[in-house]
C-alpha positions as semicolon CSV with decimal commas, in nm:
position;residue;x (nm);y (nm);z (nm)
1;M;-4,222;1,911;-9,341
2;L;-3,967;1,639;-9,289
3;D;-3,712;1,901;-9,181
4;R;-3,957;2,047;-8,932
5;E;-4,044;1,700;-8,798
6;L;-3,673;1,626;-8,774
7;E;-3,615;1,953;-8,585
8;D;-3,909;1,878;-8,354
9;A;-3,777;1,530;-8,292
10;E;-3,429;1,669;-8,222
11;E;-3,577;1,925;-7,982
12;Q;-3,778;1,654;-7,805
13;Y;-3,465;1,442;-7,788
14;Q;-3,264;1,726;-7,634
15;T;-3,547;1,802;-7,391
16;T;-3,562;1,435;-7,292
17;I;-3,188;1,424;-7,241
18;R;-3,194;1,734;-7,020
19;S;-3,487;1,595;-6,822
20;H;-3,306;1,264;-6,787
21;L;-2,986;1,432;-6,668
22;Q;-3,183;1,644;-6,422
23;M;-3,352;1,334;-6,285
24;V;-3,019;1,155;-6,257
25;D;-2,874;1,457;-6,074
26;S;-3,179;1,464;-5,848
27;L;-3,136;1,092;-5,775
28;L;-2,767;1,143;-5,700
29;D;-2,845;1,437;-5,472
30;L;-3,118;1,238;-5,300
31;Q;-2,884;0,944;-5,255
32;Y;-2,613;1,171;-5,120
33;L;-2,857;1,328;-4,874
34;R;-2,976;0,984;-4,761
35;M;-2,621;0,862;-4,711
36;R;-2,531;1,179;-4,524
37;A;-2,841;1,153;-4,304
38;L;-2,764;0,786;-4,229
39;T;-2,402;0,870;-4,153
40;D;-2,503;1,156;-3,921
41;E;-2,754;0,936;-3,745
42;Y;-2,496;0,661;-3,706
43;E;-2,236;0,903;-3,569
44;K;-2,495;1,053;-3,335
45;N;-2,601;0,711;-3,203
46;L;-2,240;0,604;-3,167
47;H;-2,151;0,921;-2,977
48;Q;-2,455;0,879;-2,752
49;M;-2,368;0,516;-2,678
50;E;-2,008;0,610;-2,602
51;E;-2,121;0,887;-2,368
52;E;-2,364;0,654;-2,189
53;F;-2,098;0,386;-2,158
54;D;-1,838;0,633;-2,027
55;T;-2,089;0,781;-1,783
56;E;-2,193;0,441;-1,650
57;R;-1,830;0,328;-1,630
58;T;-1,735;0,644;-1,441
59;E;-2,025;0,597;-1,199
60;I;-1,931;0,233;-1,137
61;I;-1,564;0,322;-1,085
62;N;-1,658;0,606;-0,845
63;A;-1,898;0,380;-0,654
64;H;-1,631;0,111;-0,633
65;G;-1,377;0,365;-0,509
66;R;-1,615;0,498;-0,246
67;Q;-1,708;0,151;-0,122
68;K;-1,346;0,043;-0,119
69;K;-1,252;0,356;0,078
70;D;-1,537;0,290;0,325
71;I;-1,424;-0,069;0,372
72;L;-1,064;0,038;0,421
73;D;-1,176;0,303;0,671
74;I;-1,383;0,044;0,857
75;K;-1,090;-0,196;0,854
76;S;-0,852;0,071;0,980
77;A;-1,097;0,179;1,252
78;M;-1,151;-0,180;1,363
79;E;-0,779;-0,250;1,369
80;N;-0,725;0,065;1,576
81;D;-1,006;-0,032;1,815
82;I;-0,875;-0,386;1,847
83;S;-0,519;-0,261;1,899
84;E;-0,636;-0,015;2,164
85;A;-0,848;-0,281;2,335
86;E;-0,561;-0,528;2,323
87;A;-0,322;-0,267;2,460
88;D;-0,568;-0,176;2,737
89;A;-0,624;-0,539;2,823
90;R;-0,250;-0,611;2,822
91;Q;-0,179;-0,302;3,032
92;E;-0,452;-0,392;3,278
93;F;-0,326;-0,750;3,293
94;E;0,031;-0,635;3,353
95;S;-0,078;-0,388;3,620
96;Q;-0,286;-0,653;3,798
97;R;-0,003;-0,901;3,773
98;E;0,246;-0,651;3,914
99;E;0,003;-0,561;4,188
100;L;-0,048;-0,926;4,276
101;K;0,325;-0,990;4,272
102;K;0,387;-0,689;4,493
103;R;0,108;-0,786;4,728
104;N;0,229;-1,145;4,747
105;S;0,583;-1,023;4,806
106;E;0,471;-0,795;5,087
107;E;0,260;-1,068;5,242
108;Y;0,549;-1,311;5,202
109;N;0,784;-1,072;5,379
110;V;0,532;-1,012;5,654
111;L;0,475;-1,385;5,686
112;K;0,849;-1,450;5,685
113;I;0,908;-1,195;5,961
114;S;0,624;-1,333;6,169
115;L;0,752;-1,686;6,117
116;E;1,103;-1,589;6,219
117;S;0,973;-1,420;6,530
118;C;0,758;-1,720;6,605
119;I;1,055;-1,952;6,556
120;E;1,263;-1,743;6,792
121;D;0,981;-1,744;7,044
122;L;0,943;-2,118;7,003
123;E;1,316;-2,174;7,053
124;N;1,310;-1,959;7,366
125;Q;0,979;-2,080;7,505
126;F;0,913;-2,412;7,338
127;H;0,749;-2,582;7,626
128;N;0,549;-2,284;7,748
129;S;0,414;-2,163;7,411
130;H;0,250;-2,471;7,262
131;A;-0,098;-2,319;7,273
132;V;0,035;-1,992;7,124
133;Y;0,202;-2,194;6,850
134;L;-0,127;-2,366;6,769
135;A;-0,308;-2,029;6,756
136;S;-0,044;-1,878;6,528
137;T;-0,067;-2,188;6,308
138;N;-0,444;-2,141;6,278
139;S;-0,402;-1,774;6,190
140;R;-0,146;-1,865;5,922
141;T;-0,379;-2,130;5,782
142;Q;-0,660;-1,875;5,763
143;S;-0,424;-1,629;5,595
144;F;-0,318;-1,898;5,345
145;K;-0,682;-1,973;5,263
146;E;-0,750;-1,606;5,206
147;L;-0,448;-1,581;4,978
148;T;-0,561;-1,891;4,792
149;E;-0,906;-1,745;4,736
150;R;-0,761;-1,415;4,618
151;D;-0,530;-1,601;4,380
152;A;-0,827;-1,796;4,239
153;A;-1,020;-1,470;4,190
154;S;-0,720;-1,321;4,010
155;A;-0,697;-1,632;3,792
156;R;-1,067;-1,597;3,701
157;I;-1,015;-1,231;3,606
158;I;-0,715;-1,323;3,390
159;E;-0,912;-1,601;3,221
160;K;-1,200;-1,358;3,150
161;R;-0,958;-1,110;2,993
162;M;-0,804;-1,385;2,780
163;R;-1,151;-1,492;2,653
164;K;-1,226;-1,130;2,563
165;L;-0,893;-1,106;2,377
166;T;-0,975;-1,429;2,190
167;R;-1,314;-1,292;2,085
168;L;-1,146;-0,976;1,956
169;H;-0,903;-1,186;1,750
170;D;-1,192;-1,389;1,607
171;S;-1,377;-1,069;1,512
172;L;-1,065;-0,938;1,338
173;S;-1,033;-1,261;1,138
174;H;-1,400;-1,240;1,040
175;W;-1,366;-0,884;0,906
176;R;-1,048;-0,971;0,719
177;T;-1,231;-1,260;0,549
178;K;-1,524;-1,033;0,463
179;I;-1,290;-0,773;0,310
180;A;-1,122;-1,042;0,097
181;T;-1,466;-1,164;-0,019
182;N;-1,574;-0,811;-0,117
183;T;-1,247;-0,764;-0,306
184;R;-1,311;-1,082;-0,508
185;E;-1,668;-0,972;-0,584
186;W;-1,551;-0,634;-0,717
187;E;-1,287;-0,806;-0,929
188;E;-1,561;-1,025;-1,080
189;R;-1,773;-0,717;-1,156
190;N;-1,480;-0,539;-1,318
191;R;-1,413;-0,847;-1,529
192;S;-1,778;-0,859;-1,644
193;L;-1,764;-0,488;-1,733
194;R;-1,453;-0,548;-1,943
195;D;-1,631;-0,837;-2,119
196;E;-1,932;-0,612;-2,188
197;K;-1,702;-0,345;-2,328
198;D;-1,542;-0,601;-2,562
199;T;-1,890;-0,715;-2,675
200;M;-1,991;-0,354;-2,748
201;A;-1,671;-0,300;-2,949
202;K;-1,737;-0,617;-3,148
203;H;-2,098;-0,508;-3,213
204;Y;-1,969;-0,167;-3,325
205;Q;-1,731;-0,333;-3,573
206;E;-2,017;-0,547;-3,707
207;L;-2,239;-0,240;-3,754
208;K;-1,956;-0,056;-3,924
209;G;-1,901;-0,351;-4,160
210;R;-2,271;-0,368;-4,242
211;M;-2,276;0,007;-4,312
212;N;-1,973;-0,023;-4,540
213;R;-2,131;-0,314;-4,728
214;F;-2,457;-0,120;-4,764
215;R;-2,265;0,183;-4,888
216;D;-2,075;-0,030;-5,142
217;A;-2,399;-0,189;-5,263
218;E;-2,561;0,152;-5,310
219;N;-2,255;0,275;-5,498
220;E;-2,275;-0,028;-5,725
221;R;-2,644;0,042;-5,786
222;I;-2,568;0,406;-5,873
223;K;-2,290;0,297;-6,107
224;A;-2,520;0,045;-6,274
225;L;-2,792;0,309;-6,304
226;A;-2,546;0,551;-6,465
227;I;-2,423;0,282;-6,706
228;H;-2,778;0,184;-6,806
229;S;-2,870;0,550;-6,843
230;S;-2,570;0,609;-7,071
231;N;-2,656;0,300;-7,274
232;A;-3,017;0,410;-7,296
233;I;-2,912;0,754;-7,417
234;K;-2,700;0,594;-7,684
235;V;-2,978;0,364;-7,813
236;G;-3,257;0,622;-7,757
237;V;-3,458;0,427;-7,495
238;P;-3,701;0,647;-7,293
239;L;-3,616;0,717;-6,928
240;C;-3,940;0,566;-6,798
241;E;-3,852;0,229;-6,953
242;I;-3,507;0,241;-6,794
243;V;-3,662;0,309;-6,453
244;R;-3,914;0,025;-6,499
245;A;-3,633;-0,208;-6,606
246;R;-3,431;-0,117;-6,294
247;E;-3,736;-0,174;-6,076
């Protein structure tokens, strides 16, 4: 009877050991599956965040490039328009000046010829042509007044063209200032994006450190569980008491 009881006890002991080892293997497999699932989820989230960040960065860079190209196109178009307007104004001014000079030269020559003829007539008929001299003097005075008025009108036209040219220069300075302001704003946005990228990298390193610490803690718990299980097997403590003690 004692032999049979001893055999039964030995069989129960072996059964308990096999059950214990199966449970330990199950716990190890479960822990491995949990760690693998957490790692996969972490890698998936990391990949998703990287894709979102790269997509947003690409969109911002493309938008910045498009806006910069539009601004440069606007600047180039304005500079071309201003250059053309300035060239037209200068050409018109030069043509009007040449025309005025030519007209004044012609009128001067005509006036000179008429004066010379009048002087000759006066030398020949000084005493008899006093009234004619007065009439010619009045006609020259009227001609001088007309020339003076025409010169004033030309001066007003030139002044108007110069004011227009000044307004064009002011507009060019305004657009140059606006372009410089937009450039500074985009540099500030790029700097903030770089700061955000650095913050994301730092947060990623913190998450990675926390995951490593969690992994190390779980490994230590598994090691402790294996050690206690081995000690329990040696002293013959039931598995349920070991589990309760660990809890």
